[in-house]
N, C-alpha and C positions, 0 to 999 in steps of 0.2 A: 349250254351244256346239259344234256340229260342225264336223266337217272344210269343209264347202263354205261355212259363213258365215265361218269365219277365211280361206280363199281371199278368199271375196268383199271381206272386210275386207283384204286385202294389195293386192288389184286398186286398190279406191278409192283406199288412200294412196300407191301408188305414181304413180297419175294427177295427185294432189294436188301440185303442185310447192312450193306453199307448208309443207307439213306434213314435218317431219324427224322427229319422234318423237310415237307415239301409246301411251298406255297403257290400257285397260281392263280392269275386273274385274267377273264376272257369273258367279254362281253358286258361289264359291267357285273359280273357274279366272281367274288374271290373264293377261293377254298383252301384251304390248309390242311394238312395231312400231319399227324404227328404220332409217332409210335413212341408209347412209354413202355417201360419193360421195369420188373420189380413188382413188388405186393401191391394187390388192390381189394378191396372190399366190394365183392359184388352181393346186391340185395339179395337175400334169403335163399344162396346156393351155396352156400358154405366156401372155404377159403379157397382163393386163386394161389395157382401155381406161380413158383417165382416167376417161370421163363415166358408167362402168359404175357400177350403184348394187348394195346387197348391202341385202338385206333380211331382220333376223335377229326370230325369234320365242322369246318366253320364257316359258313355260307354267310355274307353281306352284300348286299346290293348296294351300290356305289351310287353315291346320290346325285343326279343329275340337276342342273337348274331347269327350273319349268320354263317349258320350249312355247312361244306365240306359235299356234296353229297355223298363221296366216303367214309364217316366214317359211322360205325354202332353204336349206340348207344343202350349201356348196360343200361336196365330199372329195378327197382328195382322191385322184385317180390312181395314185402310186404312192410306194412307200419310199420315203426319202426326206432330204433335209428341207424345210419350209424357208423361203427368204421371201421377203416382202418388198423388197427393191433387186434393180440389176446390180447394184453397187453398195457397199458400205456407206453409208453418211447420206444417200440421194431420199427423195421423197417415196416413199410407198407408190404402187402402179396405180392403189385404190385405197380408198379411205372410207370412212363411213360420212354417209350422204351422196357420195356419186353416183350416179345413174350410170349403170352397167347395160351390155348389150351382148348378145352372143357373141365371140370373138373376142371381146374385152380381155386383155391380161390383167388374172388378179394376181399372180405370185410367180413364182419360180421355185420347182422343188429340183434340188439336186439328188441323184440317183447313180451310184456307181460310176461318179466323176462326169457325169452329162448333167448338164444345166437343161430342164424341160419348161415351157413356158406353159401355165397353165389357163388357159380361156375360160372365161363365161359361159354357160350354154343356156342362158335364160337371160331375160329382160326386167328389170327393175332397179329398186333404189338397196343398196349395199349397207345394211345396217351394222353391222359387227362384223370383227375379224375374232375369230374364236381360238386362235394359236398365235404363240409369241414368235416374232424373228428367230432365225436359225435353230428351231426346234426341230426335233424328230418326228415325223407324221408316219400313220399308217394308211394302208389302204381301206378307202371306206371312212376314214375320219373326218368329221366336218371342219371345214378351215373358215367358210363365211355363212351369214347369215343374210339372206337378200329377200326384199320385201317383192313381190312379184308385181309387175303392171300389170292393171286388171283392164 
């Protein structure tokens, strides 16, 4: 999110009388905009007007685990619900330590009542699964880490 998008967001919220607080998170950046009405004491400028509004922004990077640069992150090609196996109670399609090749079914993602088999696009060893079974996933969200075959 760049500074112009943040400015536009603040302007929209300032113009909306019903919105007192707004919070969003995108790409690991969390932004909270909160309107505060009432008296405030500005530094060396005299008294504030009672209706004056103050907008504050809090930005904090969401800490992500350190990534091993030699690992390939397989990312979700669609938005939906992640399933590690074809039926509840069955073994997952893949588990850490499995050798995967292009075409290996890694999981199923349900999107709009359609169950889509998601296939691997690289060859290597599956190191770990990054999401839980039945978890909602976003487009581009990392699902698996795979150590590529050299």
